[in-house]
MARLO-71168 format. One line per field, with one value per atom (N, C-alpha, C, O): residue in one letter; chain; x, y, z. Coordinates in Angstrom, 3 decimals, always signed. Atoms other than C-alpha are relative to their C-alpha. Layout:
REM MARLO-71168
aa <- a, ...
ch <- A, ...
X <- X, ...
Y <- Y, ...
Z <- Z, ...
REM end
This chain:
REM MARLO-71168
aa <- m, m, m, m, n, n, n, n, v, v, v, v, q, q, q, q, e, e, e, e, q, q, q, q, k, k, k, k, d, d, d, d, i, i, i, i, g, g, g, g, k, k, k, k, e, e, e, e, l, l, l, l, l, l, l, l, d, d, d, d, k, k, k, k, l, l, l, l, f, f, f, f, i, i, i, i, l, l, l, l, c, c, c, c, p, p, p, p, s, s, s, s, v, v, v, v, v, v, v, v, i, i, i, i, a, a, a, a, g, g, g, g, g, g, g, g, a, a, a, a, a, a, a, a, r, r, r, r, d, d, d, d, w, w, w, w, y, y, y, y, l, l, l, l, g, g, g, g, k, k, k, k, e, e, e, e, a, a, a, a, r, r, r, r, d, d, d, d, l, l, l, l, d, d, d, d, i, i, i, i, y, y, y, y, l, l, l, l, s, s, s, s, y, y, y, y, r, r, r, r, p, p, p, p, n, n, n, n, q, q, q, q, p, p, p, p, i, i, i, i, h, h, h, h, n, n, n, n, n, n, n, n, g, g, g, g, n, n, n, n, i, i, i, i, i, i, i, i, a, a, a, a, d, d, d, d, w, w, w, w, l, l, l, l, g, g, g, g, l, l, l, l, d, d, d, d, q, q, q, q, s, s, s, s, d, d, d, d, f, f, f, f, k, k, k, k, v, v, v, v, l, l, l, l, g, g, g, g, v, v, v, v, q, q, q, q, f, f, f, f, d, d, d, d, e, e, e, e, n, n, n, n, t, t, t, t, d, d, d, d, q, q, q, q, s, s, s, s, e, e, e, e, n, n, n, n, y, y, y, y, a, a, a, a, i, i, i, i, n, n, n, n, p, p, p, p, n, n, n, n, v, v, v, v, r, r, r, r, c, c, c, c, v, v, v, v, y, y, y, y, e, e, e, e, f, f, f, f, e, e, e, e, y, y, y, y, k, k, k, k, g, g, g, g, m, m, m, m, t, t, t, t, a, a, a, a, q, q, q, q, i, i, i, i, i, i, i, i, n, n, n, n, m, m, m, m, h, h, h, h, t, t, t, t, e, e, e, e, y, y, y, y, v, v, v, v, d, d, d, d, v, v, v, v, n, n, n, n, d, d, d, d, f, f, f, f, c, c, c, c, l, l, l, l, s, s, s, s, i, i, i, i, c, c, c, c, q, q, q, q, a, a, a, a, w, w, w, w, t, t, t, t, t, t, t, t, d, d, d, d, w, w, w, w, d, d, d, d, t, t, t, t, i, i, i, i, n, n, n, n, t, t, t, t, t, t, t, t, k, k, k, k, d, d, d, d, f, f, f, f, e, e, e, e, y, y, y, y, s, s, s, s, v, v, v, v, k, k, k, k
ch <- A, A, A, A, A, A, A, A, A, A, A, A, A, A, A, A, A, A, A, A, A, A, A, A, A, A, A, A, A, A, A, A, A, A, A, A, A, A, A, A, A, A, A, A, A, A, A, A, A, A, A, A, A, A, A, A, A, A, A, A, A, A, A, A, A, A, A, A, A, A, A, A, A, A, A, A, A, A, A, A, A, A, A, A, A, A, A, A, A, A, A, A, A, A, A, A, A, A, A, A, A, A, A, A, A, A, A, A, A, A, A, A, A, A, A, A, A, A, A, A, A, A, A, A, A, A, A, A, A, A, A, A, A, A, A, A, A, A, A, A, A, A, A, A, A, A, A, A, A, A, A, A, A, A, A, A, A, A, A, A, A, A, A, A, A, A, A, A, A, A, A, A, A, A, A, A, A, A, A, A, A, A, A, A, A, A, A, A, A, A, A, A, A, A, A, A, A, A, A, A, A, A, A, A, A, A, A, A, A, A, A, A, A, A, A, A, A, A, A, A, A, A, A, A, A, A, A, A, A, A, A, A, A, A, A, A, A, A, A, A, A, A, A, A, A, A, A, A, A, A, A, A, A, A, A, A, A, A, A, A, A, A, A, A, A, A, A, A, A, A, A, A, A, A, A, A, A, A, A, A, A, A, A, A, A, A, A, A, A, A, A, A, A, A, A, A, A, A, A, A, A, A, A, A, A, A, A, A, A, A, A, A, A, A, A, A, A, A, A, A, A, A, A, A, A, A, A, A, A, A, A, A, A, A, A, A, A, A, A, A, A, A, A, A, A, A, A, A, A, A, A, A, A, A, A, A, A, A, A, A, A, A, A, A, A, A, A, A, A, A, A, A, A, A, A, A, A, A, A, A, A, A, A, A, A, A, A, A, A, A, A, A, A, A, A, A, A, A, A, A, A, A, A, A, A, A, A, A, A, A, A, A, A, A, A, A, A, A, A, A, A, A, A, A, A, A, A, A, A, A, A, A, A, A, A, A, A, A, A, A, A, A, A, A, A, A, A, A, A, A, A, A, A, A, A, A, A, A, A, A, A, A, A, A, A, A, A, A, A, A, A, A, A, A, A, A, A, A, A, A, A, A, A, A, A, A, A, A, A, A, A, A, A, A, A, A, A, A, A, A, A, A, A, A, A, A, A, A, A, A, A, A, A, A, A, A, A, A, A, A, A, A, A, A, A, A, A, A, A, A, A, A, A, A, A, A, A, A, A, A, A, A, A, A, A, A, A, A, A, A, A, A, A, A, A, A, A, A, A, A, A, A, A, A, A, A, A, A, A, A, A, A, A, A, A, A, A, A, A, A, A, A, A, A, A, A, A, A, A, A, A, A, A, A, A, A, A, A, A, A
X <- -1.098, -29.958, +0.775, +1.455, -1.449, -27.726, +1.259, +1.819, -1.834, -24.297, +0.739, +1.891, -0.736, -23.669, -0.191, +0.636, -0.177, -25.019, +0.807, +1.599, -0.939, -23.268, +1.226, +1.646, -1.131, -20.045, -0.036, +0.740, -0.300, -20.467, -0.023, +0.661, +0.380, -21.645, +1.344, +1.910, -1.788, -17.908, +0.342, -0.826, -1.163, -15.954, -0.362, +0.613, +0.015, -17.432, -0.133, -0.627, -0.759, -16.403, +1.379, +2.232, -1.985, -12.958, +0.256, +0.835, -1.125, -12.060, -0.164, +0.650, -0.299, -13.529, +0.794, +1.363, -0.935, -11.359, +1.498, +2.346, -1.205, -8.380, +0.618, +1.823, -0.375, -7.691, +0.645, +1.634, -0.760, -7.174, +1.027, +1.918, -0.461, -5.903, +0.797, +0.301, -0.113, -4.271, -0.037, -0.148, -0.259, -3.971, -1.738, -1.910, +1.322, -7.860, -0.562, -0.618, +0.640, -9.557, -1.012, -1.314, +1.213, -12.843, +0.602, +1.440, -0.530, -11.941, -1.015, -1.805, +0.852, -13.663, -1.561, -1.594, +0.861, -17.250, -1.074, -2.174, +0.852, -18.508, +0.984, +0.577, -0.733, -15.407, -0.460, -0.694, +0.156, -16.219, -0.856, -0.615, +1.036, -19.559, -0.370, -1.563, +0.700, -19.509, +0.877, +0.557, -0.733, -16.725, -0.375, +0.229, +1.001, -19.600, -1.005, -1.809, +0.944, -21.873, -0.885, -1.828, +1.341, -23.928, +0.038, +1.068, +0.175, -25.470, +1.023, +1.321, -1.018, -22.933, -1.749, -2.843, +1.152, -25.021, +0.776, +0.065, -0.435, -22.340, +1.153, +1.454, -1.325, -19.219, +1.318, +1.150, -0.963, -15.822, +1.090, +1.757, -1.105, -13.746, +0.928, +0.645, -0.756, -10.201, +0.993, +1.363, -0.827, -7.848, +1.261, +1.573, -1.859, -4.220, +0.249, -0.466, -1.054, -1.992, +0.648, +0.773, -1.057, +0.153, +0.370, -0.374, -0.524, +2.370, -0.502, -0.272, +0.331, +0.754, -1.089, -1.205, +1.159, -2.247, -1.236, -1.787, +1.271, -5.272, -1.238, -2.339, +1.473, -8.024, +0.281, -0.240, -0.648, -6.311, -1.038, -1.488, +0.745, -8.454, -1.244, -1.862, +0.635, -10.555, -1.519, -1.301, +0.774, -14.227, -0.551, -1.734, +0.435, -15.245, -0.027, -1.001, -0.668, -13.281, -0.169, +0.005, +0.347, -14.077, -1.473, -1.684, +0.747, -17.348, -0.448, -1.041, -0.100, -17.105, +0.315, -0.353, -0.652, -15.270, -1.032, -1.169, +0.853, -17.976, -1.007, -1.996, +1.097, -20.523, -1.236, -2.245, +1.406, -22.813, +0.654, +1.765, +0.376, -23.999, +0.763, +0.492, -1.036, -21.443, -1.051, -0.794, +1.144, -24.592, -0.337, -0.747, +0.469, -25.059, +1.342, +1.197, -0.917, -21.660, +0.670, +1.759, +0.130, -21.736, +1.749, +2.291, -1.076, -18.267, -0.515, -1.137, +0.348, -18.832, +1.113, +0.655, -1.123, -15.507, +1.647, +2.186, -1.109, -12.098, +1.217, +1.098, -0.604, -9.000, +0.617, +1.215, -0.149, -8.229, +1.646, +2.474, -1.173, -5.177, +0.250, -0.478, +0.172, -3.751, +0.194, -0.011, +0.062, -3.253, -1.461, -1.554, +1.554, -6.996, -0.247, +0.417, +0.482, -9.195, -1.531, -2.502, +0.926, -11.440, +0.535, +1.512, -0.167, -11.736, -0.618, +0.042, +0.550, -13.925, +0.937, +1.758, -1.425, -11.838, -1.191, -2.386, +0.156, -12.453, +1.130, +2.157, -1.362, -10.045, -0.620, -0.741, +0.269, -11.406, +0.826, +1.104, -1.562, -8.410, +1.018, +0.865, -1.059, -5.559, +1.026, +1.956, -0.448, -4.601, -1.245, -1.153, +1.227, -7.833, -0.073, +0.176, -0.783, -7.421, -1.730, -1.863, +1.449, -11.756, -0.844, -0.364, +0.885, -14.467, -1.147, -1.385, +1.022, -17.137, -0.873, -0.462, +1.139, -20.854, -0.418, -0.219, +0.208, -22.378, -1.020, -1.003, +0.748, -25.353, +0.397, +0.187, +0.049, -24.418, -0.665, -0.128, +0.641, -26.868, -0.576, -0.269, +0.784, -29.085, +1.248, +0.661, -0.755, -25.823, +0.733, +1.850, -0.690, -24.427, +1.385, +1.722, -0.985, -20.936, +0.928, +0.487, -0.794, -18.082, +1.637, +2.078, -1.129, -14.726, +0.822, +0.713, -0.572, -12.296, +1.456, +2.095, -1.507, -8.603, +0.472, -0.046, -1.134, -5.764, +0.541, +0.348, -1.257, -2.981, +1.253, +2.428, -1.191, -1.021, +0.086, -0.902, -0.071, +0.590, -0.755, -1.042, +1.184, -1.664, -0.496, -0.004, +1.509, -4.856, +1.248, +1.897, -0.665, -2.974, -0.903, -0.718, +0.879, -5.800, +0.606, +0.066, -0.525, -3.996, -0.359, -0.926, +0.197, -4.116, -1.296, -1.379, +1.759, -8.225, +0.182, +0.751, +0.061, -9.004, -1.098, -0.979, +0.610, -11.670, +0.381, +0.215, -0.366, -10.105, -0.614, -0.028, +1.208, -13.393, -0.452, -1.470, +0.854, -13.433, +1.419, +1.508, -1.616, -9.330, -0.508, -0.057, +0.251, -10.852, -0.178, -0.776, -0.263, -10.284, -0.586, -1.289, +0.196, -10.536, +0.260, +0.106, -0.419, -9.415, -0.720, -0.506, +0.536, -11.526, -0.686, -0.429, +0.613, -14.082, +0.491, +0.160, -0.998, -11.822, +0.470, +0.424, -0.350, -10.595, -0.414, -0.161, -0.476, -11.049, +0.547, +0.154, -1.076, -8.042, -0.497, -0.996, +0.127, -8.295, +1.696, +2.660, -0.883, -5.844, +0.188, -0.752, -0.414, -4.711, -0.923, -1.844, +1.267, -6.970, -1.222, -2.129, +1.216, -9.692, -0.353, -1.459, +0.028, -9.321, -0.183, -0.484, +0.250, -9.445, -1.169, -1.974, +1.229, -12.084, -1.507, -2.514, +0.659, -14.286, -0.594, -1.621, +0.167, -13.740, -0.452, -0.705
Y <- +0.453, -4.869, +0.484, +1.485, -0.846, -4.371, -0.208, -1.083, +0.482, -4.205, -0.898, -0.932, +0.879, -7.195, -0.780, -1.599, +0.938, -8.617, +0.828, +0.140, -0.325, -5.945, -0.536, -1.079, +0.802, -7.073, -1.689, -2.049, +1.417, -10.852, -0.071, -0.981, +0.105, -10.119, +0.853, +0.513, -0.032, -8.039, -0.894, -1.115, +1.256, -10.707, -0.905, -1.448, +1.034, -12.918, +0.441, -0.263, -0.864, -10.588, +0.038, +0.013, -0.058, -10.432, -1.020, -1.151, +1.216, -13.945, -0.595, -1.223, +0.579, -14.490, +0.616, -0.185, -0.568, -11.947, -0.341, -0.849, +0.402, -12.515, -0.659, -0.434, +1.111, -15.163, +0.174, -0.428, -0.283, -13.388, +1.161, +1.350, -0.935, -10.272, +0.444, +1.412, +0.281, -10.555, +1.275, +1.547, -1.196, -7.188, +0.748, +1.891, -0.788, -6.207, +0.237, -0.560, -0.548, -3.928, +0.383, +0.745, -0.921, -2.568, +1.445, +1.356, -1.548, +1.579, +0.630, +0.406, -2.128, +5.074, -0.439, -1.120, -0.342, +5.153, -1.589, -1.670, +1.355, +1.416, -0.490, -1.080, +0.432, +0.993, +0.872, +0.560, -1.005, +4.370, -0.219, -0.321, -0.094, +4.068, -1.414, -1.593, +0.508, +0.683, +0.217, -0.454, -0.305, +1.904, +1.134, +1.573, -0.623, +4.209, -0.472, +0.303, +0.747, +1.601, +0.619, +1.278, -0.884, +2.985, -1.084, -1.567, +0.725, +0.898, +0.692, +1.874, -0.430, +1.393, +0.109, -0.454, +0.010, +2.766, -1.138, -2.064, +1.199, +0.444, -0.313, +0.064, +0.606, -1.237, +0.221, -0.384, -0.573, +0.323, -1.436, -1.624, +0.815, -2.664, +0.114, +0.189, -0.746, -1.815, -0.984, -1.560, +0.958, -4.231, +0.766, +1.158, -0.568, -2.852, -0.761, -1.629, +0.191, -3.294, -1.324, -1.450, +0.712, -6.391, -0.586, -1.216, -0.080, -6.478, -1.843, -2.802, +0.982, -9.210, -1.163, -2.359, +0.586, -9.437, -0.224, +0.752, -0.148, -11.220, +0.729, +0.321, -0.695, -9.283, +1.795, +2.764, -1.848, -5.906, +0.802, +1.906, -1.326, -4.592, -1.297, -0.808, +1.082, -7.571, +0.014, -0.150, -0.028, -7.388, -1.238, -0.954, +0.491, -10.117, -1.279, -1.879, +1.001, -12.616, +0.329, -0.647, -0.396, -10.831, -0.698, -1.864, +0.550, -11.316, -1.702, -2.228, +1.860, -15.184, -0.392, -1.180, +0.370, -15.459, +0.123, -0.783, +0.472, -14.295, -0.486, -0.101, +0.482, -16.098, +1.459, +1.656, -1.509, -12.506, -0.544, -0.976, -0.037, -12.795, +1.437, +2.605, -1.282, -10.424, +1.049, +2.211, -1.339, -8.305, +0.883, +2.039, -0.966, -7.503, +0.574, +1.453, -0.354, -6.646, +1.550, +1.445, -1.205, -2.753, +0.803, +0.908, -0.336, -1.037, +1.571, +2.158, -1.563, +2.756, +0.948, +1.903, -0.512, +3.975, -0.193, -0.679, +0.898, +3.316, +1.120, +1.933, -1.224, +5.233, -0.174, -1.246, +0.151, +5.633, -0.500, -0.260, +1.110, +3.350, -0.364, -1.294, -0.121, +3.672, -1.856, -2.101, +1.221, -0.509, -1.079, -2.303, +0.762, -1.593, +0.414, +1.363, -0.829, -0.694, +0.964, +1.407, -0.792, +1.112, +1.434, +1.594, -0.764, +4.556, +0.737, +1.575, -0.982, +5.975, +0.595, -0.160, -0.507, +8.532, -0.064, +0.123, +0.043, +8.064, +0.478, -0.198, -0.992, +11.049, +0.299, +1.522, -0.778, +11.557, -0.334, +0.368, +0.329, +9.920, -0.868, -2.086, +0.202, +9.207, -1.471, -2.105, +1.775, +5.888, -1.261, -2.485, +0.679, +4.590, -0.582, +0.080, +0.258, +2.409, -0.565, -0.492, +0.037, +1.334, -0.310, -0.695, +0.107, +1.030, -1.076, -0.938, +0.477, -1.534, -0.479, -1.382, +0.532, -2.213, -0.965, -1.484, +0.982, -4.731, +0.113, +1.001, +0.095, -6.091, -1.915, -3.016, +1.759, -9.413, +0.114, +0.678, +0.807, -10.526, +1.443, +1.774, -1.361, -7.184, +0.808, +1.435, -1.069, -4.891, +0.730, +0.213, -1.022, -2.344, -0.344, -0.300, -0.146, -3.060, +0.789, +0.978, -0.351, -1.575, -0.498, -0.396, +0.424, -2.809, +0.726, +1.004, -0.625, -0.776, -0.088, +0.173, +0.831, -1.861, +1.778, +2.733, -1.101, +0.909, -0.108, -0.976, +0.300, +1.462, -0.091, -0.364, +0.311, +1.305, -1.014, -1.749, +1.425, -1.654, -0.164, -1.279, +0.992, -1.423, +1.891, +2.949, -1.345, +1.367, +0.176, -0.607, -1.368, +4.110, +0.602, +1.702, -0.617, +5.450, +1.581, +2.384, -1.162, +8.525, +0.759, +1.850, -0.733, +9.252, +0.569, +1.214, +0.035, +9.488, +1.696, +2.126, -1.550, +13.542, +0.459, +1.531, -0.033, +12.979, -0.714, -1.927, +1.077, +12.350, -0.587, -0.815, +0.322, +11.163, -1.476, -2.168, +1.372, +8.228, -0.837, -1.711, +0.555, +7.223, -1.074, -0.834, +0.748, +4.389, -1.887, -2.184, +1.511, +0.589, -1.605, -1.595, +1.564, -3.708, -0.713, -0.447, +1.520, -6.952, -0.895, -2.065, +0.767, -8.447, +0.766, +1.969, -0.708, -7.658, +0.257, +1.104, -0.597, -7.711, +1.620, +2.350, -1.513, -4.313, +1.054, +0.690, -0.904, -1.262, +0.968, +1.825, -0.457, +0.108, +1.926, +2.184, -1.268, +4.251, +1.071, +0.808, -1.065, +7.173, +1.283, +2.040, -1.048, +9.820, +1.000, +1.351, -1.308, +12.764, -0.910, -0.507, +0.579, +10.009, +0.081, +0.572, -0.864, +10.554, +0.969, +0.967, -1.711, +13.961, +0.307, +0.847, -0.465, +14.323, -0.512, +0.129, +1.457, +11.594, +1.233, +1.613, -0.388, +13.350, +1.987, +2.892
Z <- -0.723, +3.095, +0.846, +0.622, -1.103, +6.448, -0.313, -0.974, +0.268, +6.391, +0.073, -0.361, -0.280, +7.561, -1.155, -1.554, +0.892, +4.841, -0.990, -1.635, +1.110, +2.404, -0.134, -1.155, -0.318, +4.092, -0.548, -1.433, +0.754, +3.232, -1.262, -1.730, +1.581, -0.621, -0.392, -1.431, +0.590, -0.765, +0.927, +1.247, -0.470, +1.153, -1.142, -1.661, +1.146, -1.617, -1.452, -2.333, +1.018, -4.231, +0.088, -0.799, -0.510, -2.526, -0.426, -1.504, -0.091, -1.889, -1.964, -2.642, +1.774, -6.057, -0.714, -1.455, +0.634, -7.617, +0.777, +0.043, -0.681, -5.131, -0.610, -0.497, +0.846, -7.324, -1.018, -1.438, +1.455, -10.442, +0.173, -0.655, +0.000, -8.791, +1.689, +2.266, -2.025, -4.659, +0.361, +1.556, -0.963, -4.193, -0.153, +0.269, -0.011, -4.781, +1.347, +2.283, -1.428, -2.069, -0.215, -1.352, +0.453, -1.463, +0.428, +1.325, -0.646, -0.799, -0.514, -1.431, -0.600, -0.040, +0.316, +1.341, -0.943, +0.692, +0.378, +0.925, -0.595, +1.246, +1.508, +2.509, -1.014, +3.453, +0.926, +2.093, -1.136, +4.869, +0.671, +1.874, -0.706, +5.736, +0.330, +0.576, -1.350, +7.488, +0.858, +1.839, -1.081, +9.686, +0.855, +1.834, -0.459, +10.274, +0.401, +0.919, -0.551, +11.144, -0.961, -0.522, +0.971, +7.915, -1.265, -1.735, +1.074, +5.119, -1.313, -1.142, +1.072, +1.555, -1.045, -1.023, +1.023, -1.446, -0.983, -1.372, +0.897, -3.765, +0.729, +1.861, -0.459, -3.383, -1.279, -2.338, +0.850, -5.363, +0.384, +1.401, +0.037, -6.068, -1.201, -2.397, +0.580, -6.877, -0.764, +0.260, +0.856, -9.247, -0.562, -1.687, +0.395, -9.145, -1.791, -2.292, +1.157, -12.582, +0.592, +1.810, +0.285, -13.233, -1.610, -2.362, +1.118, -16.172, -0.205, +0.532, +0.726, -18.479, +0.850, +1.115, -0.900, -16.519, -1.045, -1.554, +1.113, -19.048, +0.955, +0.587, -0.494, -17.002, +0.320, +0.871, -0.254, -16.939, -0.877, -0.568, +0.720, -19.839, -0.525, -1.470, -0.098, -20.137, +0.837, +2.037, -0.943, -18.638, -0.566, -0.378, +0.795, -20.475, +0.975, +1.429, -1.123, -18.206, +1.401, +2.131, -1.532, -14.689, -0.495, -0.161, +0.120, -16.135, +0.596, +1.538, -0.218, -16.332, +1.353, +2.023, -1.286, -13.392, +1.321, +2.144, -1.138, -10.876, -0.644, -0.020, +0.557, -13.265, -0.289, +0.387, +0.588, -15.014, -0.910, -1.217, +1.352, -17.758, -0.777, -0.495, +0.766, -20.077, -0.188, +0.127, +0.078, -20.743, +0.789, +0.691, -1.644, -17.105, +0.223, +1.073, -0.416, -16.795, -0.844, -1.409, +0.643, -18.295, +0.402, +1.503, -0.439, -19.223, +0.281, -0.604, -0.363, -17.275, -0.966, -1.592, +0.798, -19.095, +0.125, +1.119, +0.175, -20.238, -0.749, -1.666, +0.234, -20.289, -1.574, -1.665, +0.937, -23.971, -0.076, +0.803, +0.000, -25.181, -1.052, -1.399, +0.943, -28.520, -0.537, -1.726, -0.343, -27.813, -0.149, -0.064, -0.245, -27.899, -0.485, -0.900, +0.993, -29.920, +0.767, +0.153, -1.032, -27.031, -0.487, -1.218, +0.868, -27.730, +1.341, +1.953, -0.683, -25.401, +1.521, +2.041, -0.667, -22.623, +0.999, +0.771, -1.568, -18.701, +0.217, +0.286, -0.853, -17.469, +1.124, +1.196, -1.448, -13.941, +0.640, +1.613, -1.107, -12.401, -0.822, -0.732, +1.158, -14.981, +0.663, +0.164, -0.870, -12.506, -0.591, -0.692, +0.658, -13.959, -0.768, -1.776, +1.547, -16.582, -0.489, -1.710, +0.215, -16.621, +1.101, +2.167, -1.191, -14.471, -1.124, -2.324, +0.281, -14.917, +0.654, +1.383, -0.982, -13.167, -0.340, -1.438, -0.019, -12.283, +1.159, +2.010, -1.149, -10.081, +0.786, +0.276, -0.439, -7.553, +1.040, +1.994, -0.993, -5.415, +1.065, +2.210, -0.126, -5.143, +0.518, +1.399, -0.032, -4.516, -0.843, -0.858, +1.019, -6.990, +0.540, +1.723, -0.279, -7.727, -1.236, -2.369, +1.200, -9.782, +0.080, +1.225, +0.314, -10.618, -0.193, -1.387, +0.729, -11.018, -0.550, +0.469, +0.512, -12.867, -0.037, -0.616, +0.355, -12.341, -0.813, -1.664, +0.810, -13.988, +1.086, +0.842, -1.430, -10.473, +0.398, +0.376, -0.209, -9.246, +1.521, +1.956, -1.156, -5.739, -0.004, -0.394, -0.442, -4.644, +1.150, +1.843, -1.147, -2.505, +0.465, -0.055, -0.687, -0.616, +0.125, -0.636, -0.075, +0.140, -1.206, -1.143, +0.791, -3.304, -0.518, -1.563, +0.269, -3.250, +0.618, +1.621, -0.184, -3.753, +1.557, +2.150, -1.286, -0.539, +1.045, +1.176, -0.701, +2.407, +1.173, +2.232, -0.984, +4.255, -1.257, -1.230, +0.674, +1.262, -0.259, -1.122, -0.305, +2.162, +1.137, +2.257, -0.561, +3.771, -1.182, -2.216, +0.712, +2.400, +0.995, +2.006, -0.755, +3.494, -1.010, -2.202, +0.868, +2.156, +0.786, +0.467, -1.104, +5.053, +0.764, +0.801, -0.625, +7.388, +1.556, +2.385, -1.614, +10.588, +0.104, +1.093, -0.384, +9.885, -1.049, -2.197, +0.880, +8.057, +0.312, +1.103, +0.056, +7.462, -0.713, -1.808, +0.496, +7.326, +0.186, +0.906, -0.017, +6.905, +0.778, +0.536, -1.660, +9.857, -0.774, -0.037, +0.379, +7.335, -0.037, +0.691, -0.199, +6.750, +1.587, +1.810, -1.149, +10.630, +1.190, +2.384, -0.126, +11.066, -0.304, +0.454, +0.183, +9.123, +0.527, +0.228, -0.668, +10.823, +1.593, +2.154, -1.738, +14.214, -0.725, +0.070
REM end
């Protein structure tokens, strides 16, 4: 799969998920790799928290919305939340609420539901991953990212 095909898949996923979460972005490795003209290994799609958002902790809604079989929509991890029956610990990043993984048109993707109202790539611990996109006209980057690339 080439970069343009990956971008087309990413755009399709963003367009579908935008209806559920208008602040959806692809950030990290895929945006970085595309910025550098390389194929990405997978897509990291970030959904931000909004109060009373039904999709925030419900992968079934997201899987259905994307037209995926729920058995193909895997939970990689969740933060412990005493208000849910999920007890699996996902403590790598305290801003991450839950992570789902799935295949879409031959591309592996993860949906990362955040505790925060928006994704701030400045908080990403590796500056070389501080890149994001909401469309394919622009790959946004931080100054630290630009410095790392140089």
